[in-house]
DSSP file (Angstrom, degrees, kcal/mol; ACC not computed):
  #  RESIDUE AA STRUCTURE BP1 BP2  ACC     N-H-->O    O-->H-N    N-H-->O    O-->H-N    TCO  KAPPA ALPHA  PHI   PSI    X-CA   Y-CA   Z-CA
    1    1 A M              0   0    0      0, 0.0     9,-1.9     0, 0.0     2,-0.4   0.000 360.0 360.0 360.0 137.9   -3.2  -78.6    7.0
    2    2 A L  E     -A    9   0A   0      7,-0.2     2,-1.0     9,-0.0     3,-0.1  -0.880 360.0-133.6-112.8 144.2   -0.4  -76.7    5.2
    3    3 A N  E >>> -A    8   0A   0      5,-2.8     4,-2.0    -2,-0.4     5,-1.1  -0.850  22.5-162.2 -89.1 102.6   -0.3  -74.9    2.0
    4    4 A H  T 345S+     0   0    0     -2,-1.0    -1,-0.2     1,-0.2     0, 0.0   0.727  81.9  62.9 -66.7 -22.7    2.9  -76.3    0.6
    5    5 A R  T 345S+     0   0    0      1,-0.2    -1,-0.2     3,-0.1    -2,-0.0   0.901 123.5  17.8 -67.2 -39.0    3.3  -73.6   -2.1
    6    6 A Q  T <45S-     0   0    0     -3,-0.7    -2,-0.2     2,-0.2    -1,-0.2   0.450  98.4-129.1-111.8  -3.2    3.6  -70.9    0.6
    7    7 A N  T  <5 +     0   0    0     -4,-2.0    -3,-0.2     1,-0.2    -2,-0.0   0.867  66.9 124.2  56.9  40.1    4.5  -73.1    3.6
    8    8 A S  E   < -A    3   0A   0     -5,-1.1    -5,-2.8     1,-0.0    -1,-0.2  -0.918  68.8 -91.7-128.6 155.0    1.7  -71.4    5.7
    9    9 A P  E     -A    2   0A   0      0, 0.0     2,-0.4     0, 0.0    -7,-0.2  -0.322  35.8-152.1 -64.6 146.9   -1.3  -72.8    7.6
   10   10 A V        -     0   0    0     -9,-1.9     2,-1.1     5,-0.0     3,-0.1  -0.984   9.2-143.1-121.1 131.3   -4.6  -73.0    5.7
   11   11 A N        +     0   0    0     -2,-0.4     3,-0.3     1,-0.2     5,-0.1  -0.784  21.5 178.3 -92.4  95.0   -7.9  -72.8    7.4
   12   12 A S  S    S+     0   0    0     -2,-1.1    -1,-0.2     1,-0.2     0, 0.0   0.687  74.3  61.4 -74.7 -17.1  -10.0  -75.2    5.4
   13   13 A A  S    S+     0   0    0      1,-0.2    -1,-0.2    -3,-0.1    -2,-0.1   0.887 122.9  15.7 -75.2 -38.6  -13.1  -74.7    7.5
   14   14 A N  S    S-     0   0    0     -3,-0.3    -1,-0.2    11,-0.0    -2,-0.1  -0.548  84.8-173.4-133.9  67.0  -13.4  -71.0    6.8
   15   15 A P        -     0   0    0      0, 0.0    11,-2.0     0, 0.0     2,-0.4  -0.239  16.1-134.4 -65.8 152.7  -11.3  -70.2    3.7
   16   16 A L  E     -B   25   0B   0      9,-0.2     2,-0.4    -5,-0.1     9,-0.2  -0.842  13.3-162.5-103.8 144.0  -10.8  -66.6    2.5
   17   17 A Y  E     -B   24   0B   0      7,-2.8     7,-2.7    -2,-0.4     2,-0.5  -0.983   2.5-163.7-128.2 118.6  -11.0  -65.6   -1.1
   18   18 A R  E     +B   23   0B   0     -2,-0.4     2,-0.3     5,-0.2     5,-0.2  -0.893  12.2 172.9-103.1 129.7   -9.6  -62.3   -2.3
   19   19 A H  E >   -B   22   0B   0      3,-3.2     3,-1.4    -2,-0.5     2,-0.4  -0.741  61.7 -72.8-136.8  84.6  -10.7  -60.9   -5.6
   20   20 A G  T 3  S-     0   0    0     -2,-0.3    -1,-0.1     1,-0.3    62,-0.0  -0.506 119.3  -3.6  64.2-120.7   -9.3  -57.4   -6.1
   21   21 A D  T 3  S+     0   0    0     -2,-0.4    79,-3.3    -3,-0.1     2,-0.4   0.318 122.7  85.1 -86.2   7.4  -11.3  -55.1   -3.8
   22   22 A V  E <   -BC  19  99B   0     -3,-1.4    -3,-3.2    77,-0.2     2,-0.4  -0.914  55.2-169.7-116.6 137.8  -13.6  -57.9   -2.7
   23   23 A L  E     -BC  18  98B   0     75,-2.6    75,-2.8    -2,-0.4     2,-0.4  -0.990   3.7-169.8-125.3 133.4  -13.0  -60.4    0.2
   24   24 A L  E     -BC  17  97B   0     -7,-2.7    -7,-2.8    -2,-0.4     2,-0.4  -0.959   3.1-172.8-122.2 141.7  -15.1  -63.5    0.9
   25   25 A R  E     -BC  16  96B   0     71,-1.9    71,-2.8    -2,-0.4     2,-0.2  -0.998  27.6-120.5-133.1 131.6  -15.0  -65.7    3.9
   26   26 A R  E     + C   0  95B   0    -11,-2.0    69,-0.3    -2,-0.4     2,-0.2  -0.502  38.6 178.4 -70.7 133.8  -16.9  -68.9    4.2
   27   27 A I  E     - C   0  94B   0     67,-2.9    67,-0.7    -2,-0.2     3,-0.1  -0.761  35.4-114.5-129.8 175.2  -19.3  -68.9    7.2
   28   28 A G  S    S+     0   0    0     -2,-0.2     2,-0.3     1,-0.2    -1,-0.1   0.906  84.0   1.1 -82.0 -44.2  -21.8  -71.3    8.7
   29   29 A T        -     0   0    0     65,-0.0    -1,-0.2    64,-0.0     3,-0.0  -0.957  66.2-108.3-145.7 159.7  -25.2  -69.5    8.3
   30   30 A I        -     0   0    0     -2,-0.3     3,-0.1     1,-0.1     4,-0.1  -0.730  53.3 -99.9 -83.8 137.7  -26.8  -66.4    7.0
   31   31 A P    >   -     0   0    0      0, 0.0     3,-1.5     0, 0.0    -1,-0.1  -0.205  42.3 -96.2 -58.8 148.4  -28.0  -64.2    9.8
   32   32 A N  T 3  S+     0   0    0      1,-0.2     3,-0.1    -3,-0.0    -3,-0.0  -0.336 110.1  24.9 -58.9 146.8  -31.7  -64.3   10.8
   33   33 A H  T 3  S+     0   0    0      1,-0.2    -1,-0.2    -3,-0.1     2,-0.1   0.544  83.7 150.8  71.5  10.2  -33.8  -61.6    9.1
   34   34 A A    <   -     0   0    0     -3,-1.5     2,-0.4    31,-0.1    -1,-0.2  -0.456  39.5-134.1 -67.4 147.3  -31.4  -61.2    6.2
   35   35 A Q  E     -D   64   0B   0     29,-3.2    29,-2.6    -2,-0.1     2,-0.1  -0.847  14.5-112.2-108.2 140.0  -33.2  -60.1    3.0
   36   36 A K  E     -D   63   0B   0     -2,-0.4     2,-0.3    27,-0.2    27,-0.3  -0.425  30.9-153.0 -65.7 142.1  -32.8  -61.6   -0.4
   37   37 A R  E     -D   62   0B   0     25,-2.7    25,-0.7     2,-0.1     2,-0.3  -0.893  13.2-121.9-114.6 149.4  -31.1  -59.3   -3.0
   38   38 A I  S    S+     0   0    0     -2,-0.3     3,-0.2    23,-0.1     2,-0.1  -0.695  70.7  22.8 -89.1 141.5  -31.6  -59.4   -6.7
   39   39 A G  S    S-     0   0    0     -2,-0.3    23,-0.4     1,-0.1    -2,-0.1  -0.358  74.1-103.9 102.0-179.3  -28.6  -59.9   -9.0
   40   40 A T  S    S+     0   0    0     -2,-0.1    14,-1.8    21,-0.1     2,-0.5   0.191  70.7 120.9-132.8  13.6  -25.1  -61.4   -8.7
   41   41 A V  E     -G   53   0C   0     12,-0.2    12,-0.3    -3,-0.2     3,-0.1  -0.730  32.9-178.8 -88.4 123.2  -22.9  -58.3   -8.6
   42   42 A L  E    S+     0   0C   0     10,-3.1     2,-0.3    -2,-0.5    11,-0.2   0.796  73.1   2.7 -87.5 -32.6  -20.8  -58.1   -5.4
   43   43 A A  E     -G   52   0C   0      9,-1.3     9,-2.5   -21,-0.0    -1,-0.3  -0.958  65.5-141.6-157.3 136.0  -19.1  -54.7   -6.3
   44   44 A H  E     -G   51   0C   0     -2,-0.3     2,-0.6     7,-0.2    69,-0.3  -0.724  16.4-133.9 -95.1 147.1  -19.4  -52.2   -9.1
   45   45 A G     >  -     0   0    0      5,-2.2     4,-0.7    -2,-0.3    67,-0.1  -0.906  13.7-169.2-100.1 123.4  -16.5  -50.3  -10.6
   46   46 A E  T  4 S+     0   0    0     -2,-0.6    -1,-0.1     2,-0.1    67,-0.0   0.848  84.6  41.4 -78.8 -35.1  -17.1  -46.6  -11.0
   47   47 A V  T  4 S+     0   0    0      1,-0.1    -1,-0.1     3,-0.1    66,-0.1   0.945 128.9  23.6 -80.0 -49.8  -14.0  -45.9  -13.1
   48   48 A T  T  4 S-     0   0    0     65,-0.1    -2,-0.1     2,-0.1    -1,-0.1   0.691  92.3-128.4 -92.7 -20.2  -13.9  -48.9  -15.5
   49   49 A G     <  +     0   0    0     -4,-0.7    -3,-0.1     1,-0.3     2,-0.1   0.407  67.1 130.3  82.3  -3.5  -17.5  -50.0  -15.5
   50   50 A H        -     0   0    0     -6,-0.1    -5,-2.2    63,-0.1     2,-0.3  -0.345  40.9-157.9 -76.4 163.8  -16.4  -53.5  -14.6
   51   51 A S  E     -G   44   0C   0     -7,-0.2     2,-0.7    -3,-0.1    32,-0.2  -0.991  24.1-120.7-143.9 153.1  -17.9  -55.4  -11.8
   52   52 A H  E     +G   43   0C   0     -9,-2.5   -10,-3.1    -2,-0.3    -9,-1.3  -0.855  53.2 161.7 -87.8 115.8  -17.1  -58.3   -9.4
   53   53 A R  E     -GH  41  81C   0     28,-2.2    28,-3.2    -2,-0.7     2,-0.4  -0.918  35.9-125.4-140.8 162.2  -19.9  -60.8  -10.2
   54   54 A V  E     - H   0  80C   0    -14,-1.8    26,-0.2    -2,-0.3     6,-0.1  -0.903  31.5-124.6-115.4 136.7  -20.8  -64.4   -9.8
   55   55 A Q  E    S+ H   0  79C   0     24,-2.5    24,-3.1    -2,-0.4     2,-0.1  -0.958  78.9  34.9-132.2 151.0  -21.9  -66.8  -12.5
   56   56 A P    >   -     0   0    0      0, 0.0     3,-1.6     0, 0.0     4,-0.2   0.621  69.9-150.9 -78.0 153.8  -24.0  -68.7  -13.3
   57   57 A S  G >  S+     0   0    0      1,-0.3     3,-1.2     2,-0.2   -18,-0.1   0.802  92.5  60.8 -63.6 -30.6  -26.8  -66.6  -11.8
   58   58 A H  G 3  S+     0   0    0      1,-0.2    -1,-0.3     3,-0.0    -3,-0.1   0.634  98.4  60.4 -72.7 -10.4  -29.0  -69.6  -11.0
   59   59 A A  G <  S+     0   0    0     -3,-1.6    15,-3.4    15,-0.1     2,-0.3   0.444 104.5  50.5 -95.1  -1.0  -26.3  -71.1   -8.8
   60   60 A V  E <   - E   0  73B   0     -3,-1.2     2,-0.3    13,-0.2    13,-0.2  -0.913  53.7-162.7-137.6 161.4  -26.2  -68.2   -6.3
   61   61 A Q  E     - E   0  72B   0     11,-1.8    11,-3.0    -2,-0.3     2,-0.3  -0.972  16.4-145.3-141.6 128.3  -28.3  -66.0   -4.0
   62   62 A L  E     -DE  37  71B   0    -25,-0.7   -25,-2.7   -23,-0.4     2,-0.3  -0.711  17.1-169.3 -91.0 146.6  -27.2  -62.7   -2.5
   63   63 A W  E     -DE  36  70B   0      7,-2.7     7,-2.7    -2,-0.3     2,-0.4  -0.961   7.1-157.3-132.8 149.1  -28.4  -61.7    0.9
   64   64 A A  E     +DE  35  69B   0    -29,-2.6   -29,-3.2    -2,-0.3     2,-0.3  -0.990  11.3 178.6-128.6 140.1  -28.2  -58.4    2.9
   65   65 A H  E >  S- E   0  68B   0      3,-2.3     3,-1.9    -2,-0.4     2,-0.3  -0.849  71.1 -54.4-137.9  99.2  -28.4  -57.8    6.6
   66   66 A G  T 3  S-     0   0    0     -2,-0.3    -1,-0.0     1,-0.3     0, 0.0  -0.553 122.2 -19.6  64.1-126.6  -28.0  -54.1    7.4
   67   67 A N  T 3  S+     0   0    0     -2,-0.3     2,-0.3    -3,-0.1    -1,-0.3   0.402 119.6  99.9 -90.1   1.5  -24.8  -53.1    5.7
   68   68 A E  E <   -E   65   0B   0     -3,-1.9    -3,-2.3    30,-0.0     2,-0.4  -0.652  57.6-154.8 -92.9 146.1  -23.5  -56.6    5.5
   69   69 A M  E     -EF  64  97B   0     28,-0.8    28,-2.8    -2,-0.3     2,-0.3  -0.939   8.3-170.3-120.6 143.6  -23.7  -58.7    2.3
   70   70 A F  E     -EF  63  96B   0     -7,-2.7    -7,-2.7    -2,-0.4     2,-0.5  -0.958   9.8-151.0-131.9 149.0  -23.7  -62.5    2.1
   71   71 A L  E     -EF  62  95B   0     24,-2.7    24,-2.8    -2,-0.3     2,-0.6  -0.984   3.4-160.5-123.8 124.7  -23.4  -64.9   -0.8
   72   72 A E  E     -EF  61  94B   0    -11,-3.0   -11,-1.8    -2,-0.5     2,-0.6  -0.926   6.9-162.9-104.0 116.8  -25.1  -68.3   -0.9
   73   73 A V  E     -EF  60  93B   0     20,-3.3    20,-2.1    -2,-0.6   -13,-0.2  -0.894  17.0-142.8-100.9 120.7  -23.5  -70.6   -3.5
   74   74 A K    >   -     0   0    0    -15,-3.4     3,-2.1    -2,-0.6   -15,-0.1  -0.019  36.9 -71.5 -78.9-175.7  -25.8  -73.5   -4.2
   75   75 A Q  T 3  S+     0   0    0      1,-0.3    -1,-0.1    17,-0.1     3,-0.1   0.694 125.4  56.7 -53.2 -29.7  -24.9  -77.2   -4.9
   76   76 A T  T 3  S-     0   0    0      1,-0.2    -1,-0.3    15,-0.1   -17,-0.1   0.654 101.5-131.9 -81.3 -13.5  -23.4  -76.7   -8.3
   77   77 A G    <   -     0   0    0     -3,-2.1     2,-0.3   -18,-0.2    -1,-0.2  -0.157  19.9-130.7  81.7 173.3  -20.7  -74.2   -7.3
   78   78 A A  E     - I   0  90C   0     12,-2.1    12,-3.4    -5,-0.1     2,-0.4  -0.936   5.0-116.7-155.5 173.1  -20.1  -70.9   -9.0
   79   79 A T  E     -HI  55  89C   0    -24,-3.1   -24,-2.5    -2,-0.3     2,-0.6  -0.982  14.5-145.4-125.1 130.0  -17.3  -68.6  -10.5
   80   80 A L  E     -HI  54  88C   0      8,-3.1     8,-2.1    -2,-0.4     2,-0.3  -0.840  31.8-177.3 -91.8 123.0  -16.4  -65.1   -9.3
   81   81 A I  E     +H   53   0C   0    -28,-3.2   -28,-2.2    -2,-0.6     2,-0.3  -0.870  22.4 163.4-127.9 156.8  -15.3  -63.0  -12.3
   82   82 A H  E >   - I   0  85C   0      3,-0.5     3,-1.4    -2,-0.3   -30,-0.1  -0.905  43.3-118.7-163.3 143.9  -14.0  -59.6  -13.1
   83   83 A E  T 3  S+     0   0    0     -2,-0.3     4,-0.1     1,-0.3   -31,-0.1   0.756 112.8  42.4 -61.4 -25.6  -12.4  -58.4  -16.3
   84   84 A E  T 3  S+     0   0    0      2,-0.1     2,-0.3    -3,-0.0    -1,-0.3   0.360 109.7  61.7-105.3   5.4   -9.1  -57.5  -14.6
   85   85 A H  E <  S-I   82   0C   0     -3,-1.4    -3,-0.5   -66,-0.1     2,-0.2  -0.927  86.9 -99.7-132.3 155.2   -8.7  -60.5  -12.3
   86   86 A R  E     -     0   0C   0     -2,-0.3    -2,-0.1    -5,-0.1    -6,-0.0  -0.492  50.6-104.0 -67.8 139.4   -8.3  -64.3  -12.6
   87   87 A A  E     -     0   0C   0     -2,-0.2     2,-0.5    -6,-0.1    -6,-0.2  -0.330  31.9-147.8 -65.1 146.9  -11.6  -66.1  -12.1
   88   88 A I  E     -I   80   0C   0     -8,-2.1    -8,-3.1    -3,-0.1     2,-0.5  -0.980   6.9-137.4-121.2 127.4  -12.1  -67.9   -8.8
   89   89 A E  E     -I   79   0C   0     -2,-0.5   -10,-0.2   -10,-0.2   -12,-0.0  -0.712  18.7-157.5 -81.9 128.1  -14.1  -71.1   -8.4
   90   90 A L  E     -I   78   0C   0    -12,-3.4   -12,-2.1    -2,-0.5     3,-0.1  -0.933   7.6-141.3-109.7 121.6  -16.3  -71.0   -5.3
   91   91 A P        -     0   0    0      0, 0.0   -18,-0.2     0, 0.0   -15,-0.1  -0.333  43.5 -73.4 -72.2 162.5  -17.5  -74.3   -3.8
   92   92 A P  S    S+     0   0    0      0, 0.0     2,-0.3     0, 0.0   -18,-0.2  -0.232  87.6  85.8 -54.6 143.4  -21.0  -74.6   -2.5
   93   93 A G  E    S- F   0  73B   0    -20,-2.1   -20,-3.3    -3,-0.1     2,-0.4  -0.935  76.4 -68.8 153.9-172.6  -21.5  -72.8    0.9
   94   94 A I  E     -CF  27  72B   0    -67,-0.7   -67,-2.9    -2,-0.3     2,-0.4  -0.938  43.9-169.1-116.5 136.2  -22.3  -69.5    2.5
   95   95 A Y  E     -CF  26  71B   0    -24,-2.8   -24,-2.7    -2,-0.4     2,-0.4  -0.961  20.9-136.8-129.7 140.6  -19.9  -66.5    2.3
   96   96 A R  E     -CF  25  70B   0    -71,-2.8   -71,-1.9    -2,-0.4     2,-0.5  -0.812  28.6-147.2 -88.7 137.0  -19.6  -63.1    4.1
   97   97 A V  E     -CF  24  69B   0    -28,-2.8   -28,-0.8    -2,-0.4     2,-0.4  -0.928  16.7-177.0-114.5 128.6  -18.7  -60.4    1.5
   98   98 A W  E     -C   23   0B   0    -75,-2.8   -75,-2.6    -2,-0.5     2,-0.4  -0.957  15.3-148.2-119.9 142.8  -16.5  -57.4    2.3
   99   99 A K  E     -C   22   0B   0     -2,-0.4   -77,-0.2   -77,-0.2    13,-0.1  -0.919  33.9-106.1-104.7 136.6  -15.6  -54.5    0.0
  100  100 A Q        -     0   0    0    -79,-3.3    11,-3.5    -2,-0.4     2,-0.3  -0.308  37.4-158.4 -61.5 141.1  -12.2  -52.9    0.6
  101  101 A R  E     -J  110   0D   0      9,-0.3     2,-0.4     7,-0.0     9,-0.2  -0.848   3.9-153.4-118.3 157.7  -12.4  -49.5    2.2
  102  102 A E  E     -J  109   0D   0      7,-2.9     7,-2.3    -2,-0.3     2,-0.4  -0.956  21.0-113.2-129.4 151.9   -9.9  -46.7    2.3
  103  103 A Y  E     +J  108   0D   0     -2,-0.4     5,-0.2     5,-0.2     3,-0.0  -0.665  31.6 174.3 -85.6 134.2   -9.3  -43.9    4.8
  104  104 A R  E >   -J  107   0D   0      3,-2.0     3,-1.3    -2,-0.4    -2,-0.0  -0.958  45.2-108.9-128.4 151.4  -10.0  -40.4    3.9
  105  105 A P  T 3  S+     0   0    0      0, 0.0     3,-0.1     0, 0.0    -2,-0.0   0.790 118.9  40.7 -53.2 -29.5   -9.7  -37.6    6.5
  106  106 A D  T 3  S-     0   0    0      1,-0.2     2,-0.3    -3,-0.0    -3,-0.0   0.633 128.7 -25.7 -95.2 -14.0  -13.5  -37.1    6.5
  107  107 A A  E <   -J  104   0D   0     -3,-1.3    -3,-2.0     2,-0.0     2,-0.5  -0.979  62.0 -90.5-178.9 167.4  -14.6  -40.8    6.3
  108  108 A Y  E     -J  103   0D   0     -2,-0.3     2,-0.3    -5,-0.2    -5,-0.2  -0.868  46.9-171.6 -92.5 134.0  -13.9  -44.4    5.4
  109  109 A V  E     -J  102   0D   0     -7,-2.3    -7,-2.9    -2,-0.5     2,-0.2  -0.943  27.2-104.3-128.7 150.5  -15.2  -45.1    1.8
  110  110 A E  E     -J  101   0D   0     -2,-0.3    -9,-0.3    -9,-0.2     2,-0.2  -0.497  39.9-115.6 -70.6 138.5  -15.5  -48.2   -0.2
  111  111 A V        -     0   0    0    -11,-3.5     2,-0.4    -2,-0.2   -11,-0.1  -0.546  31.1-163.1 -74.5 137.6  -12.8  -48.7   -2.9
  112  112 A E              0   0    0     -2,-0.2   -67,-0.2   -67,-0.1   -11,-0.0  -0.983 360.0 360.0-125.1 136.9  -14.2  -48.6   -6.4
  113  113 A D              0   0    0     -2,-0.4   -68,-0.2   -69,-0.3   -65,-0.1   0.503 360.0 360.0 -60.5 360.0  -12.3  -49.9   -9.5
C-alpha cells in the first residue's frame, strides 16, 4: 500500500502515530503481567502544564510493564489530544507508547513540553 501524498510505503498492519514528544505503534497484544494504570495521560508537560492525553476516558485503558507503557483503545476508538498539536483519531487496538528522549552527557532523559 502506498501513501500517495508522500509517495512512500505505509505499514497498515502496525501504523505509527507521532504526537509531539509521544510516539505510538500498533501492536498485537499487551505483555503478560502488565498492570492496569489509572488515567489517560500519556505524557505530562513540565514547562507548559499541557499533557498528551486520550479521550474519552471510558474508551481506553493504560497498561504498564516495567518501564514500558501500553494503550488499549476499545471498540469505539479514541482521540489523542494536546493543546499545541492537532488531534489524532486512534482506531481500536493496542498500542506501545514511547516518550521522546534526549541525550545529556550524564544520562538520557525524557523530553518534557
